[in-house]
N, C-alpha and C positions, 0 to 999 in steps of 0.2 A: 506494498497499500504507502511508502512512505516517497518511490521512486517518482509513482505517481502524483499523490498531492504535492511532492517540489517541482516537477514538472509545473501543472497547471497551476502554481504560486507563480509561476514563471512565466506562462501562457497569459494568466490577466491579469499581472503586477497592478496593470492603472484600474481597476474596478476590484472599487472598497465592498459596491457587492455579494463578487461573485467570490472574491479572498472570505468573506465572513461563510457562504457557506462550503466550500476549501477546507477553514479550519471545523466547523464542525462537522465535516464529514467523515472527517481522523481522526474524533473524538465519540462519532453518535456509531459509526458504519458495522450496522453488522446483516448478513448473509443474507437471514431472511428479508432484510426490509428493501435488496434488490431492486426491486422492478420499484418499488415507491420511490426510489432515489433516481433510476431511468426513465421514468414517467414526471418526471419535477420540474425538466426543463431548465435547469441549473448547466452547469460543465461535465456532469456524467456525461444527459443527454446529447450534447453539444460538442464533448472529447467523440464520441463511441465513430459515432456517426459520421463525422469528421475524417478520424483516423481510418477505420473498413472504405472507406469512399474514398481515398487518396493511397492505400496501404502502405498509411504509416510506418514501419517495422516498431521502430523504437514503440511510438505512444500502443504500438494494440500487445507489447511484447509489456508493457508496462502497465496495461488496464487488464492483462487476464484473464485477472483474479474475480475482477466484477462481471468481466463477457461469460468469464462458468457462470458465476453466482445467476447472474438474469436466464442463463436458459435450465439451472439446476428449480428453478422453483420456477419459472413454466412447466419442467418439465413432470415436477410434481403435480403439478394444478391440475396439468392434465389429466393427469393420473388419476384424479380428484373425481373431474370432470368428467372423463371419456363414459362411464353406463349410463351418466345423466338427456345423453343423448339420444340414444337407445337408437344405433347404428344408422340412420338419415341422417342425407346432408341438408345442411344450409347455405342459409349465406349475407355474405357480408362485403362492405363497398371499402372501397378507399377513394378520396379525389388526391392529385396534386396537379401538378405542371412540371410538365418534361420539355426542351428544348426542343425546337420546331425537327432540327437535328438527332436525336432518338427516337423520337415518333417516328419519323421518316421509317427508321432497322426497326419501328418496335411493327408498324402494318406489314414490312418487308418476314418479320416470322411470324404471320398467319399461318396457325396446327406447329407452330418450333414451342422451344419451348425459354420462356424467363424466370431468371430468378434475381430477386431483390439482396443483396446485401449486407442489409443488415435484419436489426429484429423491426418485423413488421406491426406496423399501425392497423389496426383495422375499424367499423363501428357497425353496426346492429342498425343502422338508425342514415336511412338513404339519403337523405335530405340535407343534414348535418356534409357531410361528407360533399354531396356534391353541390356545398357552397365555397368545399376548398377551392374544387375542381371546377369551379366559375371563376372566383377570384387569382387564379389563377391564369383561366387562358385570357382578361384582361392587361395583362402584361405583353409587351413586344417581342412575338418570335417566338412564344411562350404556345404552349397547347395543351388547354386546363383535359386533362381523363380526370376521366369516372371507376374506375375499375370494380365492376361489379364478380365476388368469387366462388365459387358453390364449392364445399367444403365436402369430404368424407371422412368422417371425425373417425371412421380407422382405420384409418394411414397415421400409424405409426411416427414413418418415420422423417412429418417435423410435428413438432409436437412445438401446440398453440394451447391457449387457455384464454375462460372471461376473469378480468382484474381488476372490476369494478373496486371489492373490494382489499384492491391489493395495489389501484395506484391511489396517488397520490390526491389528482382529480375523479373522486369519486362518484362526481354527479354524472362522470361519458361511459358509456355504456360502449365499453374497448376489450376488444381481444385481439394480445397480443403472441402473433408465431414467432419462432425462434427463428437461426440466423440462417440464411442462404431456402428457405423456401423455393421451392420451384411447383412451377406453375403453366398449363400450356394455354397457350395463347389462343382463341379462340374467337367470335365475328370481333368485330370493331367496328365501329355507328360513329356517324354528325348527329350530335344534339340539337347542335344552333348552325343554321345555317352561316348568320353572323358573326364570330365570334370562333373562337378553333378556340370547340367541345367535343368530344368524343366522351363514347361509351366503347370499353375494350370489358367481355366475360374473359375470366381468368377459369382455368378448373385446380385446383389442388390435389398433385400427382403423387405417388410414389417414388422414395428416388430408392427404394429398393434392389435397381440393376447397381451392375458394376461401374456402367461410364457415367451415368446421376452421381452414384453418389461420390467419383470421386473430384466431381463437381462442388457438391453439397455437402457432405458429412466430413469439414474441416474443422473451423475453430469450437463448434461448440460439444466436447464432452473432454471428462475430467478422469484422468484417467496414467497418473505417475510425471505428469510433464509433458504427455502423446498430443493433448492438444495444443501443442507448439508444430509439434510434426507435421499432423494436420491444417493446420495456418498455412506455412510451410507446399505440404502438399498443393494450396489453391493456389498459391505460387506457383507453384512450377503449371499447373493445368491451361490456366488460363496466360502460360508464357511471360513471366515477370522473372528471366533468372538471371540477373543481374542483383535487385530485390533478395531473390530466391537463397541465389550464395549470401548475402552479407546479410542473409536470418536467420541459417545453419549455422556461419562460424559465427556471429555473437555465439551461437546457443554454448558452442564449444566451447569459447571461453569460460561460460560461466558453468560448466558443470567437470565433475572431476571422474563422472560415472561410467566405464569402460561400459555397461552397456550401451548406453546414452551415443555417447559417441562414436557407436561403430550406429550407432542409428543416424548418425547427422555426417559420419561419414559413406554411408548410402547415397544418401541426397543429396550430396555434393557434387559424387559420382553419377547420379542419373542427370543431375543441371549439369555436365561435361559429356556426355554422351547424346540428349535434345542441343545439344548448343555441335558436334562436330566434331571437338577436342576429345579425340578417342586415348593419345597420349594419356592426358590428368584423369578421365573416366577413370582405367586400368590403375591410375597410384590409388588416386582413393577406393574404389572397388577394391584393390589389395591389402587397404589399414584396416578392412575390415575384416577381410580373411587372416588377416594377420590374429584381430584383438577375438576373435573365437573362439580361430585356433589358441589362444593361448587361455580363452576364459569356460567354455565351453564340452564338452566329454569328445572322445574323438571322432563319433556320430552321430554329432547331432542334424539337425534336418537345416539348420541354417547355413550349416559348414553350404550345403547345399547350395542351396537360392546364392550363396558368395560362388560359388562354383563357373554355379549356369552366370551370375550377372558379366564371372570374367572370361568366358566362355560365349557370350554374346556378343562382346566386341571384341574379341579377336576374333569371330565369325565374319562381324560387320567390316572390319579393316582387312581380313585376306590370310591373316593370320590361322592358318585349319590347322595346323600340326600342334600349337601350341591351346588351338580351340578343343583340340579331339581330347588332347593331355585334361583337360579338367571334366572334362564332362565326363571322362570316364570315371575321374577320383569322382563327383557326383552319384554317378551310376551304383558305385560300387558302395555309397552307404546309400543309397535309394534300395538296391539287394539284403546287406548285413540288420534295419530298419523296418522295412516296411512291409508289411505280409504281400505275399505273391501275388501276381498280378495285379500291383496299385498305379493307376494311373502316374502318377509322376516317375514309376521307374519305366514306363511306355516312353512321356518323354523325355526322357534320357534316350532312350535307344534309338529314337527320333531323331535328335542334335548327333546321335556319332553316325549317322546317317548318313546325316547332310553331309555331314563332314568330312568320309569315306569317298562322298562322294564329290565332293570338291574338288580333292585331294582323284582322283582317275580311279580308287581301288572299288571297284562298281560292285565288285561280286559283295563286298566285305561291305558296301552301304545298302546291295539289297537286302540282307543277311540281319542286317540290326532293322532295316526299315519294316520286316515281315516280321521278328519279335516282337513293334510296336503294333502291329498291328494284328498283333492275335491276340494282345490280353484284350488288345481294345476291344475285341468280336467278344470279347468273352464279357467286357461287364459295361461295353454302351449299349442303347441303343443303335435300330438300325440308320436313320438318319439322324447318326451326333456325327456334332463338327469335325468333331476329332479324327472320324472311321472316314472324313472327305480328305482330311491332314494326312494317314497316311493314304491315304490313293495318289494321293497327288505325290509324294514324296517317293513311291515304290513310281507311279509316270513317269518320273524324270528321268532315275535313274535305265531305265531298259528304253529311255529314247538315248539318251547317251551312247547305251553297248549298243545299239542299232537296231534293237529288239522294237521294231514302231507298232509293230499292233498289239501288241502286249501294255506300252503305253497308251499306244491311244485307250485299249482298253479300261484300262486301271487309272485314266487318267478325262475317263465321261462315268466311269463309279462315284467318281469325286465328281462331280460337277452337277451329276441327276438329286445329289445328298444337298446340293448349297444351293438348287434352284426350290427344289422343296422346303427350304429352312432359311433364308437370305431373303431380304428385301433387294430388290431385284439393279442399286446402286451397289449393292456391297462388294467394298474392295476383295473379300476373299474370292467372288465369282470373279474377279477381274481376272483373281490368278487364274482361277483351271480357263476360258476362254485360252489367254495367253498361255499358258500348255499348250493345249492342243493344238492353237495356231502353231506353235513348235515343231510338233509330230506332224502335220501338213508339208510343214518349209521342210523336215526332213525325208519327206515320199514324198515330196520334187509336185505336192500340188500347191501350187504358188499362194494359186487365188483364194482357195480354201480357208489358206493359212491367213491370206494378207486378213478374208473378211472374220478371220475367231482376233486375230489383236486389233483390224481397228473394234470389238463390243471393247473389247479392253480396253483400249484407249478413251472408248467415248464413258465409263468409269469413271478411272486413273486422272480425268481430267476435269469431272464437274468435284471432288473429291478432295484430291489435292495437291498446296502449295505448288507454283513451279516448277521448280527445282526439284522437288520429288526426284527418289533414290527410281522408286517404279516408274514412272515417266519418262526418264531414260533407256531406261530395260526395253519399252515396250518403243521408243523409237529406234532403238538397235535394232526389234525380231521387225520392224515393218522395212527398217531402210536395207537390211535381210531381204527381203520380200521382194521390197524392186530392184534386189541385186539382179537375182536369183531373174525375173523375168525381162533384167536386160531396160533397167529404164532406171540407170546412173543419176542424171541428174536429181532424180527424184529420191533413189538411197540415201544419194552422196549430203542433198539434204537434212533426212533424218537423221545419219549416225552422226554430222557438224550440232546437227539439239542433244543429242544423247553426248555425245562430249562436252556441252557449253553448262552441264548439267554434270557431272563427275567430275568436270574439274571445278568447279566449284563447292562439290561436296565430302570428295576423297582428298586420303593423299596420296599424295604425288608417283607413286609406288604399287595402288591396286589396282587386284586382278583386272577388274572391267574395266581401269584403264587402259589395261593393254590390249582387252575384248576389242572395245571402239578401233582404237588405231590400228587392231588389222581388221578388222572391219572397213575402217577407209579406207587401205591399203588396196581394197581387193578391188575396193570399185575406182584408184587412178588403174591398174594394173586392167580390167579391162577395157579402161576409156583409152589406153593404152598412152597409160603418162606415166612410165613404168619407173621414175628419179622420185615423181612423187608419192611414187606406189612401195618402194626401198624407203626411202623416207623411217615412210611409218608400220610397215616391220619392221623393225629394227629397236624404234619405240617400243614398237611389244616387246619386243624378246630382251633386248633389256629387263625388263618388269618382271618376264616369265624365270628367268634363269637368275635374277634377285630373291625371288619367290614363290617360286615354286623348283619341285625332287626334278631331278637329271631325266625320267621317266616319264613326265607329266607327256599328259594325255593334247594338255593348251601345246603344253611342246610341239607335237608334230607337225599341228596346225602352224603356225611361224615359221617351223623349219621349208613344212610346202611348199608355202608362199613368198620363201623367199628365193625357192627355189624354179617355182612359177617366172619370174621376173628376172631369175637370169633366162634362162633360157630364153623367156621372149628378149631379154636383149643381148640376148646371142652368148653370150660366156658359159659354156655350156656343160665346164670341170665344174663351175662356182653351183652350177644349177641342179648336178650329178651330183654331189655333195652330200648340197641340199636333202635332199631328194629322199638320201640312201640317212640322211637322221633321223627323219620324217619314219622312216620306214620299218624304223632297230625299235623306237616306240613302239610301232601301230602295232610290231608281233609279237611286244614284249606285253602288254598291257591289252588286245582289245578280243573279243569273238574273233575266229576264223571267218565268220562272215560276215565283216562291219563295213560299209561304206569305206569309211577310209584307209580304210587298206588294198581298199581295190583302186579308189584315185594315189596314190601311192606305189604300184603300179603304173596303173594307168601316165601316171606325167614322169615316172622315171621312164617304162617304154616312150614317149616324145621326144625327149630328151633322145634318149638315141636313134630315132627314124630321125631325128636334124644333125644328128652326127655321121646319117647313109649307116651306122649299127642294125638291121632288119632281123637279121637270125634277132640277139637281143631283143633286138624289138617288138617281136610276137609270144616271144614268153611269158615276158611280163604281161602281154596285150591280157596273152591270153588265165594270167592264173586272176585276171583283175575280172574277168568274166566271167572266170567260174563262183569265184565272190560275190559279184554281183548278183547271178542268178539264184544264187543263193539267198544271197543279205536283205533281196528288192522284191514290189512287189512287180511281174510279167510288165505290168506298163509302163515298168520309169522309164523317165528321158532316158538317162546314163547308160540300160541295157543295148538301148540302141544305138550306141553314138561308139560304145568300145565292141561292138559287128563292126559297123562301119572302120574302125580303124586297124583292126583288123582282115578288114579285103582292102582295105591298102595297101599294110603291108606283105601279104599274100601276093599282094600287083606289082608288089614294089621285087619283091624279089625272085615271083619270073623274070621280071623282065634282067633280072640283074645277071640270070644263071644265062 
C-alpha cells in the first residue's frame, strides 16, 4: 500500500482535497471496502482507470493489491447472488462516449468480440444510462453510445455483482463487472439522426475457450503473485512487447524465489521468440531449464516443457539436430512419468518425427509419426484435430520419399477431418491445401497444384500479417508451380515475394533461405541467365554446407542444380563432378524408385551426350527410365521425356557405328 500512497501523493501534490482522501485511505482502508473506495470517485477510481487505459506497468504494480481486492469482492458477491437470478438472462445498460474513430472500428466488429479493459460499471436504469450517452454525443467528434447488454448469470468466467449496499453511492442501481468482461457485438442502430447517438447490443459470453482466456483472464486472480504473470501475458497478447519485457524485468528484480524467477525468465523467452530474437529466446529458456534442473526432481514434467520450448526455437532457426536432442530428452521423461498412450508422449514422437523429416532421415521420421498416430488413434475421437496433424505429418514424409499416392491419401484424410471440424478460414485448412498442392506438384499435375496453393493463399492472406512465414512458404510453392508451367516471370515474382519476407524474419543461414535461393536459381537457369542462376545456387550451397549433414537430400538438389548450370555453360567436367555428388547422396538416402535418383541419372546422361560419349549416356538414361516407371504415374511427363532421350541416343550410336 505504501508505494501506492506515496505515488498518489506525488500526483495530487497540488490538490489538498485528494491529499486528505489519500490520508484517509492510508489510515482506514480494508479489503472488504474495496468496492466502496473504487466507486467513491476519488483518486482510487481515477488512478485505476488511467493505469489500465495506458497500461502503466509501474502504477498497476503499485495498485495490484487494490485491483485484486475489488475483483475478489465482486467474486464473493457474485457467488452470494447468483442463485437469485434463477438462471434467467437479464439486461443492463451503460451510456458513454466514444471517439468517432473508435466507434468506426466498433461498427466493423459486428459479430466479433469486444473487451472492456477496466471494472465495468452498468445500470438497470435505461433512462439514466441514455442520459450519459446523450451528454457525450453533444461533444465534437464524439459518438454517444447506449450499450444494451444481455447477461447470462450462468457464465462464471466474468464475475459481476449488484453493489447497491457496497457502493459509495448506494442510491444507484449499479452492477459492476470485474476486469476484461468480454461481449459479442450485435446490432448497432442510430437513435438520433440529428446527433451522433447510437445503441449497441452486446451479449456477455464465456471466455472459457483457450484463445479468449489468453485475452481476458489476466489480472483478476490471486494465487501467490501469479496475477502479475497474467498481466504480463495480457501485454504479450496485445503486442506490447517492450512494456512486457520491462514488466518482467521489474518482477525479477523484486523476487528471490527461484520458482518465480523461472516463470519470469520463461515469459522473457516468449517475448524474444515473438520478436524473432531467437538467440535471446534460447538464452532465457535455458535459464528456466537451469533453475528447474536444480530445484525439481529429475523426471518432473516441467522439464519437458523447457525441453520443448528450447526445441521449438531450434526448429524455427533450422538447428534440427539440436532440436532433436532436446525433444528426445522430453520424450524420455514423458515415457518414464506418464501412463502409456498419453497424448503428451504422442506429441513428443510427433516433434521427433518432424526433426527426422527435416534432417532427411525419412524412415525414422515415418516410424516416429506412426508411433504418435498409433497413440492418438487409441485415445482420441475419429475427427480430433491431433489425428489430422499426424496424417499430415506422415503425408509430408511420404511426399519427400517420392511415395506420392501414400502422401496424397494421408493428406486427404487430414483435410477431411479439418473440413468437418474447423471454420473455413482456419490456418490448419490452409496447411492441408498447401500439402496436397505439393503432392500434385511433385506428381507433375501443376494446374491442380496451383489450385490448392491458391486456396491456401486465400486463407493465409486474410489471417496473417504481411511478413508471416506461412505466406513466404506459399509464395515459394506457387512460384514452383509457375516455374514448372514455364511461366518464368510469374515464378520469379512469387519467389522474390518469398525471399523478401524471409530476409526480414529469418537469420542469414536459415535453411528456408537456401531453398528460396535455389528456386530463384532454377528460374534464372530456365530463362538461360546462367551467371545469375549460378550466383543464387552458390548462396544456397553455402547455407546448406553450414547447416546440414554431408548426406542431406537437400544438398543433393543444389549439387544437381549447379551441375545443370555448368552443363548449360558448356563446362562439362564441372557439371559431371556436381552431378556425381548429387547421385552419391541420392543413392545413400532415397528409395530406389525415387524420382530424384532418376533425375540424377538423366542429368549425367545429358552431360555424356554433350561430351559425345553416347554409350555411357544410354546406360544412365536406361537406369533413369527404370526408376521413373517404378516410381511415377504412367502418364507423368518425365517418363515420355526419358524415352525420347533414349531414342535420341540410340540413333546417335547407330549413326556412329
